[in-house]
ZAKOL-327671 format. One line per 10 residues: their letters; for each residue y, z, x of C-alpha. Coordinates in nm, 4 decimals, padded with zeros to 6 digits, always signed. Layout:
<nodes>
a> Y:Z:X  ...
</nodes>
This chain:
<nodes>
xxxxxxxxxx> +06.2887:+11.8441:+28.3643  +06.2232:+11.8428:+27.9931  +06.5839:+11.7381:+27.9158  +06.5610:+11.4352:+28.1438  +06.2261:+11.3366:+27.9911  +06.3671:+11.3433:+27.6399  +06.6682:+11.1304:+27.7454  +06.4477:+10.8681:+27.9090  +06.2242:+10.8526:+27.6019  +06.5253:+10.8034:+27.3706
xxxxxxxxxx> +06.6601:+10.5134:+27.5800  +06.3231:+10.3360:+27.5788  +06.3014:+10.3712:+27.2008  +06.6544:+10.2277:+27.1474  +06.5847:+09.9318:+27.3760  +06.2642:+09.8510:+27.1946  +06.4361:+09.8661:+26.8577  +06.7151:+09.6388:+26.9785  +06.4766:+09.3782:+27.1098  +06.2751:+09.3897:+26.7905
xxxxxxxxxx> +06.5850:+09.3399:+26.5739  +06.6988:+09.0459:+26.7828  +06.3550:+08.8898:+26.7616  +06.3459:+08.9352:+26.3823  +06.6878:+08.7716:+26.3342  +06.6044:+08.4761:+26.5540  +06.2581:+08.4035:+26.4128  +06.1159:+08.3763:+26.0623  +05.7598:+08.4264:+25.9562  +05.5740:+08.1088:+25.8556
xxxxxxxxxx> +05.5012:+08.0911:+25.4810  +05.1458:+08.0422:+25.3740  +05.1302:+07.7349:+25.1380  +04.8523:+07.7591:+24.8911  +04.6622:+07.4362:+24.8519  +04.6238:+07.2912:+24.4999  +04.2740:+07.2803:+24.3571  +04.1097:+06.9354:+24.3596  +04.1003:+06.9098:+23.9783  +04.4690:+06.9986:+23.9247
xxxxxxxxxx> +04.6812:+06.7830:+23.6853  +04.9871:+06.8201:+23.4619  +04.7611:+06.8495:+23.1622  +04.6219:+07.1647:+23.3094  +04.9596:+07.3351:+23.2545  +04.9863:+07.4758:+22.9076  +05.2890:+07.3609:+22.7066  +05.5507:+07.6077:+22.5810  +05.5013:+07.7445:+22.2308  +05.7359:+07.4810:+22.0738
xxxxxxxxxx> +05.6268:+07.1842:+22.2858  +05.8292:+06.9418:+22.4943  +05.9167:+06.6572:+22.2563  +05.8520:+06.8152:+21.9211  +06.1522:+06.9147:+21.7099  +06.1987:+07.2845:+21.7002  +06.2597:+07.4221:+21.3545  +06.4394:+07.7487:+21.3611  +06.3343:+08.0095:+21.1194  +06.5849:+08.0329:+20.8356
xxxxxxxxxx> +06.7600:+08.3561:+20.7695  +06.6317:+08.4776:+20.4322  +06.9848:+08.6026:+20.3560  +07.1511:+08.2677:+20.4374  +07.2930:+08.0618:+20.1483  +07.1566:+07.7088:+20.1117  +07.4080:+07.4636:+19.9667  +07.3063:+07.2795:+19.6564  +07.3135:+06.8992:+19.6599  +07.6203:+06.7319:+19.5069
xxxxxxxxxx> +07.5534:+06.5233:+19.1985  +07.9072:+06.4367:+19.0779  +08.2733:+06.4535:+19.1704  +08.5733:+06.4942:+18.9378  +08.9497:+06.4711:+18.9715  +09.1853:+06.7052:+18.7845  +09.3389:+06.5978:+18.4542  +09.6751:+06.7783:+18.4625  +09.7618:+06.6864:+18.1033  +09.4520:+06.8633:+17.9689
xxxxxxxxxx> +09.4278:+07.1334:+18.2337  +09.0632:+07.0535:+18.3027  +08.8458:+06.8404:+18.5250  +08.8391:+06.4769:+18.4205  +08.5272:+06.3229:+18.2720  +08.6694:+05.9705:+18.3041  +08.8051:+05.9881:+18.6578  +08.4717:+06.0974:+18.7962  +08.1654:+05.9573:+18.9686  +07.8039:+06.0707:+18.9530
xxxxxxxxxx> +07.4740:+05.9747:+19.1092  +07.2460:+05.7908:+18.8725  +06.8775:+05.7065:+18.8869  +06.7554:+05.5280:+19.1970  +07.0600:+05.6250:+19.4054  +07.3066:+05.4300:+19.1930  +07.6610:+05.5584:+19.1299  +07.8182:+05.5611:+18.7846  +08.1933:+05.5915:+18.7369  +08.3168:+05.7728:+18.4267
xxxxxxxxxx> +08.5664:+05.4990:+18.3391  +08.4334:+05.1759:+18.4929  +08.0576:+05.2255:+18.4653  +07.8098:+05.1314:+18.7369  +07.9552:+05.0864:+19.0829  +07.8438:+04.7941:+19.2941  +07.5371:+04.8954:+19.4975  +07.6787:+04.7730:+19.8303  +08.0043:+04.9627:+19.7688  +07.8179:+05.2772:+19.6677
xxxxxxxxxx> +07.6524:+05.2872:+20.0094  +07.9765:+05.2634:+20.2107  +08.2369:+05.4394:+19.9925  +08.2602:+05.8211:+20.0059  +08.1781:+05.9768:+19.6711  +08.5029:+06.1766:+19.6776  +08.7047:+05.8534:+19.7012  +08.5483:+05.7214:+19.3824  +08.7246:+05.9940:+19.1859  +09.0458:+05.8000:+19.2620
xxxxxxxxxx> +08.9122:+05.4581:+19.1687  +09.1411:+05.4358:+18.8630  +09.4716:+05.5028:+19.0486  +09.3550:+05.2791:+19.3336  +09.2778:+04.9997:+19.0869  +09.6138:+05.0475:+18.9162  +09.7863:+05.0206:+19.2534  +09.5978:+04.6975:+19.3232  +09.6828:+04.5627:+18.9756  +10.0509:+04.6474:+19.0120
xxxxxxxxxx> +10.0644:+04.4776:+19.3511  +09.8942:+04.1697:+19.2069  +10.1367:+04.1506:+18.9142  +10.4544:+04.1800:+19.1197  +10.3233:+03.9469:+19.3911  +10.2987:+03.6459:+19.1577  +10.0369:+03.4491:+19.3419  +10.0114:+03.6382:+19.6662  +10.3652:+03.6073:+19.7991  +10.4651:+03.8670:+20.0545
xxxxxxxxxx> +10.7929:+04.0390:+20.1291  +10.9371:+04.3858:+20.0811  +10.7732:+04.6202:+19.8296  +10.9467:+04.9352:+19.7032  +10.7242:+05.2287:+19.6016  +10.8189:+05.5591:+19.4382  +10.5700:+05.8486:+19.4416  +10.4128:+05.7322:+19.7667  +10.2165:+06.0525:+19.8293  +10.0338:+06.0486:+19.4943
xxxxxxxxxx> +09.7019:+05.8650:+19.4461  +09.8302:+05.5446:+19.2809  +10.1464:+05.5258:+19.4916  +09.9541:+05.5983:+19.8103  +09.7068:+05.3242:+19.7212  +09.9896:+05.0770:+19.6544  +10.1524:+05.1573:+19.9906  +09.8320:+05.0976:+20.1865  +09.7203:+04.7889:+19.9960  +10.0662:+04.6317:+20.0194
xxxxxxxxxx> +10.0784:+04.7001:+20.3939  +09.7304:+04.5542:+20.4421  +09.8459:+04.2410:+20.2551  +10.1289:+04.1814:+20.5021  +10.4155:+04.3339:+20.3049  +10.6904:+04.5584:+20.4401  +10.6878:+04.8744:+20.2290  +10.9837:+05.1055:+20.1732  +10.8151:+05.4146:+20.0295  +10.9813:+05.7161:+19.8691
xxxxxxxxxx> +10.7923:+06.0455:+19.8624  +10.8724:+06.2219:+19.5351  +11.0115:+06.5733:+19.5089  +10.6690:+06.7356:+19.4808  +10.5975:+06.6563:+19.8468  +10.9324:+06.5438:+19.9932  +10.9892:+06.8873:+20.1454  +10.6741:+06.8480:+20.3545  +10.8013:+06.6708:+20.6670  +10.4530:+06.6072:+20.8028
xxxxxxxxxx> +10.3503:+06.4332:+20.4812  +10.6595:+06.2095:+20.4896  +10.5814:+06.1163:+20.8511  +10.2182:+06.0494:+20.7585  +10.3154:+05.8115:+20.4786  +10.5578:+05.6442:+20.7178  +10.2675:+05.5958:+20.9580  +10.0713:+05.4167:+20.6848  +10.3386:+05.1463:+20.6721  +10.4015:+04.8832:+20.9373
xxxxxxxxxx> +10.7294:+04.7639:+21.0878  +10.9835:+04.7137:+20.9487  +10.8575:+04.9267:+20.6598  +10.9228:+05.2990:+20.6437  +10.9038:+05.6056:+20.4212  +11.1776:+05.8494:+20.3242  +11.2045:+06.1659:+20.1200  +11.3322:+06.1635:+19.7635  +11.6625:+06.3206:+19.8679  +11.7422:+06.0196:+20.0884
xxxxxxxxxx> +11.7009:+05.7809:+19.7959  +11.9591:+05.9837:+19.6009  +12.2235:+05.8587:+19.8466  +12.2298:+05.5159:+19.6890  +12.4501:+05.3501:+19.9524  +12.2344:+05.4740:+20.2405  +11.9143:+05.3754:+20.0646  +12.0562:+05.0330:+19.9808  +12.1477:+04.9786:+20.3467  +11.7974:+05.0852:+20.4525
xxxxxxxxxx> +11.6366:+04.8361:+20.2155  +11.8738:+04.5588:+20.3260  +11.7885:+04.6254:+20.6911  +11.4197:+04.6108:+20.6010  +11.4634:+04.2852:+20.4104  +11.6795:+04.1002:+20.6659  +11.5921:+04.2947:+20.9808  +11.8338:+04.4833:+21.2011  +11.9635:+04.1561:+21.3413  +12.2790:+04.1644:+21.5526
xxxxxxxxxx> +12.3547:+03.8039:+21.4644  +12.3902:+03.8978:+21.0971  +12.6943:+04.1140:+21.1855  +13.0301:+03.9379:+21.1461  +13.1600:+04.0360:+21.4878  +13.4601:+03.8003:+21.4937  +13.6084:+03.9591:+21.1821  +13.5242:+04.3173:+21.2678  +13.6609:+04.3188:+21.6223  +14.0147:+04.3389:+21.4805
xxxxxxxxxx> +13.9072:+04.6291:+21.2624  +13.7835:+04.8065:+21.5763  +14.1224:+04.7497:+21.7398  +14.3107:+04.8744:+21.4332  +14.1014:+05.1919:+21.4246  +14.1681:+05.2537:+21.7940  +14.5440:+05.2155:+21.7491  +14.5416:+05.4589:+21.4585  +14.3469:+05.7119:+21.6645  +14.5914:+05.6799:+21.9575
xxxxxxxxxx> +14.8924:+05.7454:+21.7328  +14.7177:+06.0445:+21.5772  +14.6380:+06.1776:+21.9249  +15.0015:+06.1484:+22.0394  +15.1200:+06.3252:+21.7250  +14.8677:+06.6070:+21.7621  +14.9255:+06.6626:+22.1363  +15.2904:+06.5774:+22.2192  +15.4256:+06.5938:+22.5733  +15.6247:+06.9144:+22.5072
xxxxxxxxxx> +15.2941:+07.1040:+22.4970  +15.1695:+07.2312:+22.8335  +14.8259:+07.0782:+22.7647  +14.6427:+06.8699:+22.5070  +14.5189:+07.1680:+22.3082  +14.5767:+07.3029:+21.9615  +14.9164:+07.4690:+21.9371  +14.7510:+07.7736:+21.7814  +14.5915:+07.8502:+22.1189  +14.9369:+07.8914:+22.2765
xxxxxxxxxx> +15.0349:+08.1814:+22.0521  +15.0041:+08.5366:+22.1813  +14.7738:+08.7375:+21.9551  +14.6742:+09.0177:+22.1947  +14.7988:+09.3711:+22.2459  +15.1502:+09.4425:+22.3679  +15.0247:+09.5798:+22.6994  +14.8752:+09.2364:+22.7818  +15.1936:+09.0345:+22.7116  +15.3216:+09.0593:+23.0702
xxxxxxxxxx> +15.0204:+08.8722:+23.2097  +14.9666:+08.6385:+22.9153  +15.1702:+08.3430:+23.0424  +15.0179:+08.3532:+23.3921  +14.6671:+08.3664:+23.2492  +14.7456:+08.0935:+22.9973  +14.8807:+07.8595:+23.2677  +14.5600:+07.9007:+23.4666  +14.3546:+07.8453:+23.1509  +14.5456:+07.5314:+23.0452
xxxxxxxxxx> +14.5219:+07.3728:+23.3889  +14.1715:+07.2501:+23.3069  +14.3014:+07.0365:+23.0181  +14.4893:+06.7076:+23.0280  +14.8658:+06.7158:+22.9640  +15.0217:+06.6107:+22.6361  +15.1211:+06.2502:+22.5709  +15.4639:+06.0895:+22.5476  +15.5536:+05.9166:+22.2221  +15.4306:+05.5592:+22.1752
xxxxxxxxxx> +15.6370:+05.3015:+21.9890  +15.4127:+05.1804:+21.7009  +15.5817:+04.8392:+21.6963  +15.5312:+04.7934:+22.0682  +15.1696:+04.9089:+22.0349  +15.1061:+04.6590:+21.7568  +15.2710:+04.3708:+21.9407  +15.1432:+04.4108:+22.2966  +14.8143:+04.5988:+22.2740  +14.5834:+04.3173:+22.1664
xxxxxxxxxx> +14.2101:+04.2565:+22.1987  +14.2377:+04.1610:+22.5668  +14.4316:+04.4783:+22.6512  +14.1785:+04.6899:+22.4629  +13.8997:+04.5292:+22.6645  +14.0802:+04.6196:+22.9888  +14.1266:+04.9762:+22.8672  +13.7530:+05.0040:+22.7940  +13.6750:+04.8919:+23.1500  +13.9018:+05.1642:+23.2874
xxxxxxxxxx> +13.7354:+05.4162:+23.0624  +13.3900:+05.3083:+23.1842  +13.5020:+05.3375:+23.5471  +13.6396:+05.6871:+23.4825  +13.3344:+05.8179:+23.2998  +13.0997:+05.6678:+23.5599  +13.2899:+05.8462:+23.8374  +13.2835:+06.1762:+23.6482  +12.9105:+06.1567:+23.5754  +12.8178:+06.0481:+23.9295
xxxxxxxxxx> +13.0352:+06.3114:+24.0963  +13.3154:+06.0780:+24.2093  +13.3400:+05.7500:+24.3956  +13.6108:+05.8541:+24.6399  +13.8738:+05.6403:+24.4667  +13.8910:+05.7500:+24.1037  +14.0657:+06.0783:+24.0214  +13.8004:+06.2637:+23.8247  +14.0294:+06.5587:+23.7490  +14.2858:+06.3683:+23.5445
xxxxxxxxxx> +14.2518:+06.0952:+23.2843  +14.5283:+06.0525:+23.0266  +14.4213:+05.7768:+22.7838  +14.7419:+05.7883:+22.5780  +14.9518:+05.7477:+22.8945  +14.7407:+05.4478:+23.0027  +14.7823:+05.2843:+22.6610  +15.1572:+05.3503:+22.6669  +15.1925:+05.1866:+23.0102  +14.9857:+04.8869:+22.8976
xxxxxxxxxx> +15.2119:+04.8488:+22.5930  +15.5293:+04.8539:+22.8002  +15.3857:+04.6253:+23.0697  +15.0706:+04.4352:+22.9591  +14.8211:+04.3839:+23.2365  +14.6611:+04.0628:+23.3510  +14.3784:+03.9512:+23.1267  +14.1458:+03.8057:+23.3872  +13.8079:+03.7472:+23.2297  +13.6290:+03.8051:+23.5614
xxxxxxxxxx> +13.4647:+04.1432:+23.5748  +13.5868:+04.3848:+23.8452  +13.3707:+04.3998:+24.1557  +13.0730:+04.6299:+24.1103  +13.1090:+04.6469:+23.7284  +12.8132:+04.5002:+23.5471  +12.7198:+04.4785:+23.1803  +12.4748:+04.7368:+23.0513  +12.2556:+04.7291:+22.7422  +12.4266:+04.8963:+22.4442
xxxxxxxxxx> +12.7658:+04.8723:+22.6202  +13.0380:+04.8176:+22.3623  +13.2614:+04.5178:+22.4175  +13.5273:+04.4141:+22.1726  +13.5225:+04.0555:+22.3019  +13.1523:+03.9896:+22.3447  +12.8913:+04.1090:+22.0989  +12.5835:+04.2726:+22.2439  +12.2640:+04.0740:+22.2648  +11.9580:+04.2195:+22.0871
xxxxxxxxxx> +11.7395:+04.4155:+22.3272  +11.4235:+04.4217:+22.1180  +11.2778:+04.1673:+21.8758  +11.3409:+04.2715:+21.5179  +11.1037:+04.1888:+21.2342  +11.2125:+04.1032:+20.8839  +11.0339:+04.2197:+20.5743  +11.1522:+03.9330:+20.3606  +11.2930:+03.9294:+20.0057  +11.2096:+04.2119:+19.7670
xxxxxxxxxx> +10.8819:+04.1287:+19.5949  +10.8965:+04.4102:+19.3406  +10.8851:+04.7832:+19.2805  +10.5965:+05.0137:+19.1889  +10.6855:+05.3434:+19.0232  +10.4324:+05.6271:+19.0073  +10.5050:+05.8237:+18.6886  +10.5420:+06.1894:+18.7889  +10.5816:+06.4744:+18.5372  +10.9468:+06.5302:+18.6337
xxxxxxxxxx> +11.0282:+06.1610:+18.6140  +10.8599:+06.1236:+18.2750  +11.0595:+06.4126:+18.1232  +11.3886:+06.2820:+18.2636  +11.3358:+05.9223:+18.1476  +11.2347:+06.0294:+17.7977  +11.5416:+06.2544:+17.7657  +11.7792:+05.9787:+17.8755  +11.6088:+05.7137:+17.6619  +11.6378:+05.9333:+17.3517
xxxxxxxxxx> +12.0159:+05.9476:+17.3916  +12.2128:+05.6686:+17.2263  +12.5656:+05.6804:+17.3690  +12.6768:+05.7127:+17.7285  +12.8068:+06.0630:+17.6595  +12.4739:+06.1708:+17.5147  +12.2934:+06.0323:+17.8177  +12.5236:+06.2285:+18.0496  +12.4628:+06.5439:+17.8478  +12.0878:+06.4861:+17.8585
xxxxxxxxxx> +12.0987:+06.4598:+18.2372  +12.3131:+06.7724:+18.2578  +12.0484:+06.9841:+18.0893  +11.7613:+06.8629:+18.3063  +11.6261:+07.0712:+18.5919  +11.7188:+06.9792:+18.9487  +11.3739:+06.8302:+19.0270  +11.3972:+06.6149:+18.7141  +11.7480:+06.4966:+18.8047  +11.6376:+06.4125:+19.1584
xxxxxxxxxx> +11.3345:+06.2210:+19.0351  +11.5458:+06.0194:+18.7913  +11.8115:+05.9416:+19.0528  +11.5649:+05.8347:+19.3239  +11.3615:+05.6168:+19.0874  +11.6830:+05.4615:+18.9527  +11.7810:+05.3619:+19.3079  +11.4547:+05.1730:+19.3514  +11.4616:+05.0148:+19.0054  +11.8238:+04.9077:+19.0472
xxxxxxxxxx> +11.7597:+04.7317:+19.3791  +11.4512:+04.5561:+19.2421  +11.6309:+04.4321:+18.9308  +11.9305:+04.3200:+19.1339  +11.6965:+04.1077:+19.3443  +11.5337:+03.9656:+19.0309  +11.1983:+04.1266:+19.1153  +10.9429:+04.2771:+18.8807  +10.8994:+04.6517:+18.8265  +10.5673:+04.8096:+18.7254
xxxxxxxxxx> +10.4763:+05.1693:+18.6489  +10.1396:+05.3220:+18.7392  +09.9880:+05.6463:+18.6220  +10.1707:+05.6284:+18.2891  +10.4585:+05.4520:+18.1158  +10.8356:+05.4927:+18.1142  +11.0861:+05.3755:+17.8504  +11.2325:+05.0355:+17.9298  +10.9812:+04.9507:+18.2048  +10.6606:+04.7506:+18.1978
xxxxxxxxxx> +10.3460:+04.9511:+18.2631  +10.0679:+04.7977:+18.4664  +09.8004:+04.6258:+18.2633  +09.4414:+04.7439:+18.2519  +09.2886:+04.6816:+18.5958  +09.0676:+04.3748:+18.6035  +08.7331:+04.3405:+18.7762  +08.9152:+04.1810:+19.0673  +09.1474:+04.4838:+19.0971  +08.8526:+04.7251:+19.0890
xxxxxxxxxx> +08.6757:+04.5268:+19.3589  +08.9930:+04.5212:+19.5682  +09.0107:+04.8998:+19.5456  +08.6421:+04.9376:+19.6369  +08.6837:+04.7031:+19.9337  +08.9763:+04.9141:+20.0513  +08.7753:+05.2362:+20.0230  +08.4798:+05.0943:+20.2148  +08.4209:+05.2611:+20.5496  +08.3823:+05.0210:+20.8415
xxxxxxxxxx> +08.1583:+05.0537:+21.1424  +08.4340:+05.2448:+21.3223  +08.4644:+05.4956:+21.0384  +08.8032:+05.3695:+20.9132  +08.9102:+05.2150:+20.5841  +09.2155:+05.0462:+20.4342  +09.2567:+05.3185:+20.1723  +09.2768:+05.6808:+20.2795  +09.3472:+05.9946:+20.0817  +09.4222:+06.3550:+20.1611
xxxxxxxxxx> +09.1459:+06.5295:+19.9692  +09.0734:+06.8978:+19.9201  +08.7212:+06.9505:+19.7865  +08.6186:+07.2497:+19.5737  +08.2389:+07.2799:+19.5637  +08.1759:+07.4046:+19.2126  +07.8115:+07.3093:+19.2567  +07.7786:+07.6113:+19.4846  +08.0363:+07.8399:+19.3283  +08.1150:+07.7602:+18.9614
xxxxxxxxxx> +08.4318:+07.9695:+18.9704  +08.5797:+07.7089:+19.2046  +08.6293:+07.4744:+18.9088  +08.8801:+07.7078:+18.7431  +09.0417:+07.7832:+19.0766  +09.0860:+07.4135:+19.1540  +09.2547:+07.3565:+18.8168  +09.4836:+07.6510:+18.8837  +09.5820:+07.5181:+19.2284  +09.6441:+07.1674:+19.0945
xxxxxxxxxx> +09.8805:+07.2989:+18.8255  +10.0880:+07.5061:+19.0653  +10.4501:+07.4022:+19.1231  +10.4693:+07.2245:+19.4600  +10.0916:+07.2294:+19.4786  +10.0872:+07.0701:+19.8223  +10.0430:+06.7243:+19.9706  +09.6768:+06.6670:+19.8844  +09.4531:+06.5434:+19.6050  +09.2127:+06.7998:+19.4624
xxxx> +08.8592:+06.7066:+19.3563  +08.5737:+06.9209:+19.2234  +08.2106:+06.8540:+19.3095  +07.9213:+06.9593:+19.0887
</nodes>
């Protein structure tokens, strides 16, 4: 019938399609490869519009600004409120460089020294001259520098470090609040030298100790251990007696008596004592009285050493979670001391089994051995003081006063930055004079101090050698420079002067290019 014919036709069509699809998936048509013509070569292929090896020059945007070439660089003269014509450098004929103060710069130095650095050739030369004058023939040791973040002071720090000196640098109040700048100056020194903020130098005892440690090194052998061990013992005895007095045995626990008073509401009084007993159970009990005479007579250096060993055993067990022997829930030091006073224990020098000496472990009988080699800076060579505006005002006010009372009154009427500058600089000057070392001022003069002489040709060359960039792109002298390109935008000159005269203008040196 017609229905059966249609069904048979449909099945034949489906089978044919299936076989065709299987054949197509299992076989791929062979590609026809076109043969190259006999005269084909790479030269026959036309090059791209810009070529293979030729440098491609992009078309400039007609609206783009083209920077003008720099012909000179100037530092800021804060006293005149203008760019400096003397502390400047400019390109001369034939590629030479002319400095506003020192004339023509050596041709070899001009090729390797950044033009911006030459604006600081005067402060760099003054730093080199000051270092030469205080060194007295090239001797090395510890050099003290005030104003270490300013151009002359920064130059003195780096040149002194490069010469093998240990430098203790003080960053003046203009930049001492900038922690990163203080750390950067510290990084410019080498061990055992360091750098501190101005506020640290105001603490004269701390600053003196820092300088002494730099001079002699943090050497354990320089500490008079035999004399001080009895001072350690005396301090411990005083602390024990104070502890017994503060936490007597009639208290339920070694806590402040104020905590035992009921200060809550009346409805909570019934449960106060039960709650307080549970709360106080975590604390150690109070201590019985200790006879001071018995403590002084029987608790000697050997007994203190035994007590320290017990303390170490207890703390080790607490930190490690217990050793199975030591009671980590209770440790009454005053009770242990009292028992040792009434019945002194054996003073066997042999260490208990399993107890070994650790680095930095305190022993009243044996001083600790140094764990790291310590370097010594050597005697104080001298001090270099960068004259800052605050320091100049303070020194002039004090120098104008005649009597001690007038000097005190003059200091009283100074601003806080001026007082801080005077105090920090006085710390440095006092230590240098006490050591019999020379003191030189750079960047100006101060009453009663010798200013650095005019830099010699040798000092200028030393500064240029320090500014010279090596093959690795580094130099002995480095500055933190902010450049204002007045050659492109003339208004930048006035803006640079404004920024340089700001209070706390920031830890950088401003230069203007034209």
